[in-house]
C-alpha positions in Angstrom: 119.9 122.7 115.6 119.6 122.4 119.3 118.5 119.0 120.6 116.5 120.6 123.3 114.2 122.1 120.7 112.7 118.7 120.2 111.7 117.4 123.6 109.0 114.8 123.5 105.5 115.7 124.5 103.6 112.4 125.2 101.8 111.2 122.1 101.8 114.6 120.4 104.0 113.7 117.4 104.6 117.3 116.4 108.0 117.5 118.1 109.1 114.3 116.4 107.8 115.6 113.1 109.8 118.8 113.5 112.9 116.8 114.4 112.8 114.5 111.4 111.9 117.3 109.0 114.9 119.4 110.1 117.2 116.3 109.9 115.8 115.3 106.5 116.4 118.9 105.2 120.0 118.7 106.4 120.6 115.3 104.9 118.9 116.5 101.7 121.4 119.4 101.4 124.2 116.9 101.9 122.9 114.6 99.2 122.3 117.5 96.9 125.9 118.6 97.2 126.8 115.3 95.5 124.1 115.4 92.9 125.5 115.6 89.4 129.0 115.3 90.8 129.7 111.7 89.8 130.0 110.3 93.4 131.8 107.0 94.0 129.4 104.0 93.6 129.5 100.5 95.0 127.2 97.6 94.3 125.3 95.5 96.9 122.8 92.6 96.8 124.9 90.7 94.4 125.5 93.6 92.1 121.8 94.5 91.8 121.6 97.7 93.8 123.9 100.7 93.6 124.9 102.7 96.7 126.9 105.9 96.4 129.0 108.1 98.6 126.0 110.5 98.7 123.8 107.8 100.3 126.4 107.1 103.0 127.0 110.8 103.7 123.3 111.5 104.0 122.9 108.5 106.2 125.7 109.6 108.5 124.0 113.1 108.8 120.6 111.6 109.7 122.0 109.1 112.2 124.1 111.7 113.9 121.2 114.1 114.4 118.4 111.6 115.1 120.1 109.2 117.5 121.5 112.0 119.6 118.1 113.6 119.8 116.3 110.4 120.6 118.8 107.9 122.1 115.9 105.7 123.3 114.6 105.2 119.8 115.6 102.3 117.6 117.3 102.8 114.2 116.6 101.1 110.9 118.2 102.4 107.7 118.9 100.9 104.3 122.5 102.1 104.6 123.3 101.0 108.2 124.0 97.5 109.6 120.8 96.3 111.2 120.9 96.4 115.0 118.2 94.1 116.2 118.1 95.9 119.5 115.6 98.1 117.7 113.0 95.3 118.2 113.1 96.0 121.9 112.1 99.7 121.3 108.6 101.0 121.3 109.6 103.7 118.8 112.1 103.7 116.0 113.4 105.8 113.2 113.0 104.2 109.7 115.2 105.9 107.2 116.2 105.8 103.5 118.9 108.5 103.0 118.3 108.5 99.2 115.3 106.7 97.9 115.8 106.4 94.2 119.5 106.1 94.0 119.5 104.9 90.4 117.6 108.0 89.4 119.9 110.2 91.5 122.9 108.7 89.8 121.3 109.1 86.4 120.6 112.8 86.9 116.8 112.5 87.5 115.4 115.0 90.1 112.7 112.9 91.6 114.6 111.2 94.4 113.9 111.8 98.1 115.2 111.6 101.6 112.7 109.4 103.5 112.4 109.5 107.3 109.7 108.1 109.6 109.0 107.6 113.2 107.4 104.2 113.9 105.5 103.5 117.2 103.6 100.3 117.9 104.7 98.9 114.5 103.0 101.8 112.6 104.4 105.1 111.3 103.2 108.1 113.3 105.3 110.8 111.6 106.9 110.9 108.2 108.9 113.3 105.9 109.9 113.0 102.3 112.4 115.7 101.2 113.0 116.1 97.5 115.9 118.5 97.4 116.4 118.7 93.6 112.7 119.6 93.3 112.4 121.9 96.3 109.5 119.9 97.7 108.8 118.6 101.2 106.0 116.2 102.1 105.1 115.8 105.8 102.4 114.1 107.9 101.8 112.9 111.4 99.2 111.0 113.2 96.2 113.3 113.9 97.3 115.9 111.3 97.0 116.5 107.6 99.3 115.4 104.9 101.1 118.4 103.5 103.2 119.4 100.5 105.3 122.5 101.2 102.9 123.5 104.0 99.7 123.0 102.0 97.3 120.2 102.7 97.1 117.5 100.0 94.5 114.8 99.3 94.5 111.6 97.2 92.2 111.4 94.2 88.8 110.3 95.5 86.8 109.4 92.4 84.3 106.5 92.5 86.1 103.7 90.8 83.5 101.0 91.4 81.8 101.4 88.1 82.0 103.1 84.7 84.7 103.2 82.1 86.8 106.1 83.4 90.5 105.7 82.9 92.8 105.2 85.9 96.4 106.3 85.9 98.5 103.8 87.8 102.3 103.4 88.1 103.0 99.7 87.9 105.2 97.2 86.2 103.8 95.2 83.2 104.1 92.0 85.1 101.5 93.2 87.7 99.3 95.0 85.1 98.8 91.7 83.3 97.3 90.1 86.5 94.2 92.3 86.3 91.0 90.9 84.7 91.0 91.8 81.0 88.0 94.1 81.1 89.4 96.1 84.0 92.9 96.2 82.4 91.5 98.2 79.6 90.8 101.0 82.0 94.4 101.3 83.1 96.8 103.9 81.9 100.3 103.1 82.9 102.3 106.1 84.1 106.0 106.4 83.4 108.3 104.5 85.7 109.5 106.4 88.8 112.8 105.1 90.4 111.9 106.3 93.9 109.1 104.2 95.4 108.6 106.7 98.2 108.1 109.6 95.7 105.7 107.5 93.6 103.6 106.9 96.7 103.8 110.6 97.5 102.3 111.4 94.0 99.4 109.1 94.9 98.9 111.0 98.2 99.0 114.3 96.2 96.4 113.0 93.7 98.8 113.2 90.7 98.5 109.5 90.3 95.3 107.5 91.0 97.3 104.7 92.5 100.3 102.4 92.2 101.2 98.7 92.7 104.4 97.7 94.3 106.2 94.5 93.3 107.4 92.2 96.1 110.6 92.8 98.1 110.2 96.5 99.0 111.5 97.3 102.5 110.4 99.2 105.5 112.7 102.1 104.6 111.1 102.5 101.2 107.6 102.7 102.6 107.2 103.9 106.2 107.3 107.7 105.7 105.2 107.5 102.5 102.7 105.3 104.3 101.7 107.9 107.0 101.6 110.6 104.3 99.2 108.4 102.2 97.1 107.7 105.3 96.7 111.3 106.3 95.9 112.2 102.6 92.9 109.9 102.7 94.6 107.0 100.9 95.8 103.5 101.9 98.8 101.3 101.4 97.7 97.6 101.8 99.1 94.2 101.1 97.4 91.6 98.9 95.2 90.5 101.8 93.9 94.0 102.3 95.9 94.5 105.5 97.8 97.6 106.6 101.6 97.2 106.8 103.5 96.8 110.1 107.1 98.0 110.6 110.1 97.6 112.9 109.9 93.8 112.9 112.7 91.3 112.4 111.7 90.9 108.8 111.6 94.2 106.8 110.5 93.0 103.4 107.0 93.2 102.0 105.0 91.4 99.3 102.8 92.9 96.6 101.3 96.2 97.7 98.4 98.4 96.5 98.1 102.1 97.1 95.3 104.6 96.3 92.1 105.9 97.8 90.3 103.2 99.8 87.7 102.5 97.2 90.3 102.2 94.4 92.4 99.8 96.5 89.4 97.7 97.2 88.6 97.5 93.5 92.3 96.7 92.7 92.3 93.9 95.2 89.1 92.4 93.7 90.3 92.7 90.1 93.8 91.3 90.7 94.4 87.7 89.9 97.1 85.1 90.1 100.2 85.0 87.9 99.5 83.9 84.4 96.0 85.3 84.3 94.9 86.2 80.7 
């Protein structure tokens, strides 16, 4: 890959999208070479979160390619020490070299390399590469969301009335906070370790929506956020606000994803903890 292939062109994000897609493909190949090979594992966050040699190798690949291509962009990755100089940058890469590490280590195939470009606190280009599945999700501001080069759209059914069942991926602790009548309409999908991939399935229309428990991070969300948006869906906080990225704090609260009508309904039907 030649760095000169990806010269910036104003606010046309196609060159950035091409760059991050190429880099994510390369990092995906690196991660895939460790898949099923019992890579060395360490534990972080007080022993709650695994990180493997595959995560670090993929991260090194991404950082080498992207920071050389765009030295004026900030860098935020789950597997790099946070350099707060990124806060002074208008644009930044937001990266998770393997989203769904637990699934990766357990032999599940639905893990992804997640890479986004953030400008003005919002993602403007995003890529999710799922090497073990052979799938690539892409989107940029002003363009469509795509899966393997074909445009995708979120499910767009009218959810304001009726008794149709809605398939959502969400933990029981959040499902229990919906009003009882609405809760009867919910079908809980099987748990997916990769949050980014789960959001991609919403963008693709394979899930109606998902709820995200508190303490997700920028790197889990940014690439999937732009893919959702360009697929006609939304990722909002519990106040109905779009997320912002590349701030000093990178954690988020309870989140809701789906088409905009569904998200509005979910927000209205969602209650405080302990609701019965």
